N, C-alpha and C positions, 0 to 999 in steps of 0.2 A: 367469683364464687364466694359465698358468705357462709361461714360456719359459726354456729353458736357455741360458745364455750359451755361445757357442762356445768350445771349448777351444783351446789353442795347437796349432799344426800338429805332426804327429809329428816326432820328433827327426830322422828321416831326411830330412824335407822342410824343416826349419826354415831351413836355410841358403839355400833357394831362395825362401822366403816373404818378402813385403815387410812389414816391421814396421808401417809406417804403415797399410796396408790392414787388417791384423789388428786394430789398435787402433780403427780407425773402425768395424769390424763389432761389436766388443765394446761400444763406446759406444752405437751404434744399438740394440743388443739391450737394454741397460739402460734407455734412454729408453722404448722400446716397452713393456717390462715395467711401468714406473711408470705410463705413460698408460693402460694397459689393466688396471690394478688394479681390485679389486672396486668397481663402482658409479661409477667416475670417467668412463667414456665412455657408459655405457648408462643413467645416471640423473642428473637435475638436482638441485640442492640442494632440500631439502624446503621451505625458506622463502626467497622471493626476490621482487623486483618483477617485474611483467610484462616479458618481453623482447620485442624487436621492436616492431611497431606495436601501439598500445593496443587492447585488446578493447573492443567496443561493449557497451552495457548497455541494458536495457529492463525495464519492469515490466508484467506481464500479469495479467489476471483481476480487476482492481479496478474500482471504479465510475468512475474517470477515469484519465487518463494519469499521474497522480502517486501512484498506490497500486497495489500488486499484488505478485506473486511476482517476485523478481529473477532475471533471466536475462542471461548474458553470451555474447558471440559469439566463437567461436574457429574458425579455418579454415572460415569460412562457415556454421557450424552454431551453433544456440542451445542452451545448456545451463544448468542451474540451479546454485545456490550452496547448499552445506550450511550449516546454522545454527550450526555449532560456533563459539563465540566471537562470534556475530553480536550487535551491540549498536548503540546510537544513533550511535556514532562512524562505524561502517560505513554505516549507513542515511543519515546526514547527507551523506556523499559522494555516494551515489546521487541523493539529492534535488538536490544542487547540480549534478551532471553532467546531469541531465534538465531543468534549468532550472525546477524546481518550488520551492515555498516551503519553509519550515523543516521539519525532520523532526518528526513527531508520535510515531510509534511504530516500533520494530523488531519485526517479526513473525516467528514461527517456525511451521512445520507446514503444514497443508493449508487455511489460511484462505481462499485465493483459488482460485476455480474458473474454467473447468473444470480438473479435476485434471490434473497432469502425465502425459503418456503414459509408459508403463512403459519404452519403449525410448529415451526422451530421456535424454541423458547428464547426469551431475552433474560439472561441470568443476572446481569449487573446493571444497575442504574448509573453508577458513577464510580470511577476510580479516583483516588486522591494520592497520586505518586509525587515524590519530590524530584524524580528524574534520576536519582542515584541508585535506586534499587536494582538488584540483579534479576529479579523476576516479578511478575504481577502479584504473585502470592505474598510478597513482602509489602505490598501497598495496602493502605486502608481502602475499603470499598463501601459502597452503599447498595444494598440489595435492591433488586428490581421492584418497582411499584407502579410506574406510569411511563410508558414509552411505546413506540411503534418501530417496525423495521425500517421505516423511512428515516429513522434517527440512528441507525447502526454506525458504530465507530469503525474507523479504518486507519491504516498507516501506509506511508511510503518510506521505506528505509533504503539506504544505499546498499548496493550489492557488494558482498565481500570482494576485495580486490585481489584477483588471481591472474589478471591479464592487464597489460597496459601498453600504450604506444609511446615510445620515447624518441628524443632527438629529432622530432619533426617540427615544422613551422607552426603547427596548431595542435591543440589537445587531441584532436581526432585524426591526426596523421602522424605516422612514425613507424619506427622499427618495432616489431612485435616482441614482447617479452612475457613469459609466463612464470608464475611462482610455483616452485615445486620443492617440498621439504624445507620451506622457509627461505629458499634462495631463488633470486630472479635469474632467468637465463633466456637466451634467444631461441628462436624456432627455426629449424632447418627446412629448406624448400622441399625436401623429400617427403615431408609429412604434411604439407600444406596445400590448401585449395581455396578457390574463391568462395566456396560455401562456408569454409571456416572463417574467412574474412568477414562475411556477412554476420556471423555469430558474434565475432569480436565487436563489431560496430554496435550491434544491439546490446551486448553485455555492458559496454561502456556508456550507453545512453547517448550515443552519437546518432547521426542520420544514416542513410543508406550507404552501403559499401560502394565505393567508386572503382577501386582497383586494388590489386595486390601483386607484388612483384618481388624479385630478388633484389637485394641491395647489398652493400652500401659502400660508400667511400670510407677511407680510413678514419675520417672525422666522426662518422656516425655508426661505425661497426660496433658490435657488442664486445665486451671485454671478459665477461664471465662464462659460465658453462653454456653449452648448446643442448637444449633438450629435444629429444626426438620422440614423437608419439604417432602411432598409427591411427590417426583420427579419421573418422568417416562421418563428417557432418553433412546434414541435408541442407543446412542454411536456415532452418526454421527453429533451431534450438535457442533457448534463452541464454545459455552459457556454454563455454567449451566443455565444462564438466558433464554436460548432458549429451555430448556426442559419443556414440559408440567408439570404443578405443581400447587399446592395450595400455600397459603401464608406461609411465614416464621412464626414460633412461637416457643417459648421456650418449651422444651420437658421435659418429666419425666425421661429421661435417666440419667445415671451417666457417669462420665468420664471413667469408665471401658469399656464403649461402644463406645469410640472415634474411628474413622475410620482412617486407614493408607493407603496410596497409594504409589506405586513405579512405576515410568516411566523410560523408557530408556533415556539416555542422549540426548540432542538436536541433531538433524540430521544435519551434516555439510558435505559439499563436496568441492573439489577443483580440478583444472586442473593443472598438473605440467609437467615441461619439455618442455613447448612451449615458444614462443616468448613473450607471454603476458598471463594474467590470464584467457583469453577466449579460450585457446587452450592447449591441452596437454593430458597426461595420467590421467584418472579419478581416484580419491581417495576419500574415504568416511571415516568419523571419527566414531569410535564405541568403547565404553569403554575406551576413552582416547587415542586410538591408530589408526593411519591412515593405511588404507589398500586398495587394488585395487578391481576392479569389473571384473568378468569373462565375456567374450563376448558371452557366450551361450545364445541364445534367444534375444540378443541385436539387436535393429533396429532403424530406423530413428525416430520413435515415442519417444524412450528413449533419443535420441539426443535432441529432442525438449524440453523435460522436463528439462534436465540438463542445456541447454542454457537459458531457461526461469528462472530457479531457480537462476542462476548466473547473471541474467540481462545482458546477452551477445548477445542479438539479436537472429536471426534465425540460425539454424544449417546449416553448409555447407555440412555435410555428405560426406566427401572425401572417396577415395578408401581405401581398407584395407592396401594396400602397403604404402600409405601416412601416415596412422595412426601409422604404425609400427616405423616411424621415431622418435617417442617420447620414444621408448625403453621400456623394461620390468621393472616392479616394483620389490620391495623386501619386505620381511615380509609377513604380513597377506593378504589373499584374502578373503574379507568380504562377497561379494555378488555374487550370481550366478543365472542363469535363471530369469533375470529381464524381466518382460513382461509389458511394459507401453502401454497405449492407446494413449498417447500424450496429454491428457487433464489434467493430474495430475499437481498440483502445486509444488510438491516435489517428488524427486525420491523415498523417503521413502514410498509414497503412492502407488507405483507400486508393484504388486505381485512379490514375490521373495522367494527363499529358506530362511531357518533360517540363521541368521548371522553365518558366518564361515563355513557353509556347502557347499561344492563344489567338483567338480571332474576336476579341471583345474590346469594349471601351469601358470606362469607369462608370457609365450609367448602368452597367450590369454587375456591379460589385455585390457580393453576397453580404447580407446582414443576418445576424442571429439574435434571438431573444430567448433567454432561459428563465426558469421559474425563480431562481434564487439570485 
């Protein structure tokens, strides 16, 4: 915007003009020209902290409330965050603001479903957090200017620890303890079920529940309080807190009634033999040993699950001839007849035969190629 400063009055009128008024008009015009210069009124600085009230934050599309696609709220609407510069420092702030555990991963892309609606806005191009802030509102940001929903930022945070397995031979085996009012205590058999054991295994990031039973000998019995809860878990809940229940209270049980749970080890997978971590022969970890997966029943839906679990983008689903380039594996064949719907968050959630049961050879090993 260009404003011409008013000129002096014509000579014929100068004698009647008031010099003070003319000078004030000139000064006002100069100030207005400066304030309305390019971008100073119609644009905010590209990099700045949140102004006004802090934006709210949430994560959606994950397996629990502490993982998913990051969304922030502005003017009553939820929008996503672009993954430009997105790293563990930014993700750590999200985890802290949500009251979750420590950050595990900073995620980019379309790892979390359902996919973002095309008309949902992207509010932030980039956050610039040090990792020490209490909320994203304290971080500097760069407003959105060029990004797509295929670049949405996400996080995986640890789940707040309110349950644990102790005194077992492995991290995913042991006596069940729950935290109530800041104090850890055992769980009595009167309030326990195998469905609750399944929830514990899921909450701890372990594999499937194998068994639950009463324990323990004197060496592994609990020493603290025994908490009783009338929990009615279906086995599908993300955490024990999600199970319909009454309030926690101290019970009349003894430590002879403490409950023990055993879960399979955490499910891990990898692609080997390719040019990068997102292509190659599929291997899964079970009982501390890597083994392959037979291609009986394998389809594009299973490819989708593997690529999503590895945060490797969309599957390319190449021909069988191309997949064979990664070569056969050696050792165990762990899984067969894997039947995924494509919506599972982990390959472990797909129906399959029992571990180690198959009618395959290594010439039938599954290979997967993802876009990233």
